[in-house]
N, C-alpha and C positions, 0 to 999 in steps of 0.2 A: 064293613067286614072286620068285628073284633079278634085279629088273627090269635091273641094270647088265649083269648075261651075256645078258639077252635081247637089249638094245639092241646089247650090242656083235656079237653074231652076228648082229642084223639085219645090221650093217653089214657083215658078211662077207659074208652071203648078197646083199645089193647088190650089194657089190665083185663078185662066181662070177659075177651072174647079168649086169652088165654086162659081164662081159668074155666069156662065151660068146656075146652077143649080136655083140662084135666080131667073135671066132673063126668066128662060123655067117654074118656078113654080108660075110665074106675070101675066106672057103671057097664062097657064093654068086656073089662079083663075082669072081671068081678074081687076088684082089689081094694078095700075101701080107704085103708091105712098104707104111707110107707113107698115105697119104689125098688124096684130092683135095682141091684149095684150095676148093672151091665149098659154101660154107658152108651149102647146104643139101640137102647131097649127103647121104644117109642114112648113108652109114659115115665120115665127118666128123664129126654128131652122135655118132655111135655110140661114136666112138674120143675123142672132146671129152668125154662123158659119163662115160666109163670112167678117162680120166686126171684129172677133178676128183674122183671118186668116191676116186681111190685118194690124191688129195694130202691128202682130210680124215678117212677112214674111218681110218686110220692112229692120228692125234692124237686125236681121239676116243676112240679105245677104249686108249690111252695114260691120256690122264686119267682114264676110267672107273676101270682100271688103280689109280691112283695114289691115286684118293681113295677105289675101295672097300680098299686094303690100309690107309687109315688110318681107316677106320669114318666115314664121310661122314655126315651127317645125310640124314633120310627125304626131305628137299624135293628134293633133288639127284634122286634118281631121276624128278621131271619135265625136268628137264633132259637126262638121258639120251636119254628117249623122245622130248622136241620135237627133239634133237640127231639122231636115228634118221629121223622123220619129215621132217626137213625135208633131210635127204641125198635120204632117196626123193620128194621133191617137186621138190628142185631135178634131181636127172636124170629125172623124167617130164618139167619144164618144158623141157630140150635135145631130148629125145627127141620132144617134141610140136610143136618149134618148126618154122615154116615153115621159119625161119634162123635160124642162132645170130646174127646181126649186128640181131636184131627179138626180143629176149629175151620168151618167155612169160610170163605172171604167175607161173606155177607156179614157173617159175624163179627170179624176183624174191623170192619169196613164201621159197622154199628156202633162196636166197641172206640174207636178212636173217637167218631161223632158224638158218644155221650162225653166222653170226657172233657174233647176242646168246646162243647157247648155248657160242658156244666163248671168249667172254668170261665168260661166267660161270662156266663149268667150270675156265680158268685161272686166276681171280680166286678162286676157292674154295681148289686147290690150294695159294698163293701164301699165301693166310691159311693156313689149314692149317699150310703151312711155318714161320709165323712165331711 
């Protein structure tokens, strides 16, 4: 089983699911562009969850690709899994929150995991470059 590929694929699926949710919500609300300024609005939460996932999925996939090309150690697989899980938790926290100004605990946990994994993977890339 290739954990790096599965984790990267799961990040891609997350992004496409969140994007589909935005498209379906826009269709249902008959709103082709933009979003409400209300942070409790479903479209606003959906757009922000999708945009945030897009910001992080690409860098995690890039870091995974670089490390896998260099023959990363087995322990890095745990960081790949944790990064993907963190992004799912963050997205769920955004969508489940009553209001984006009052973060859901899953969003907080997902953020912490994202930063932790991001620093670990980025540091590992630098370590291998030296």
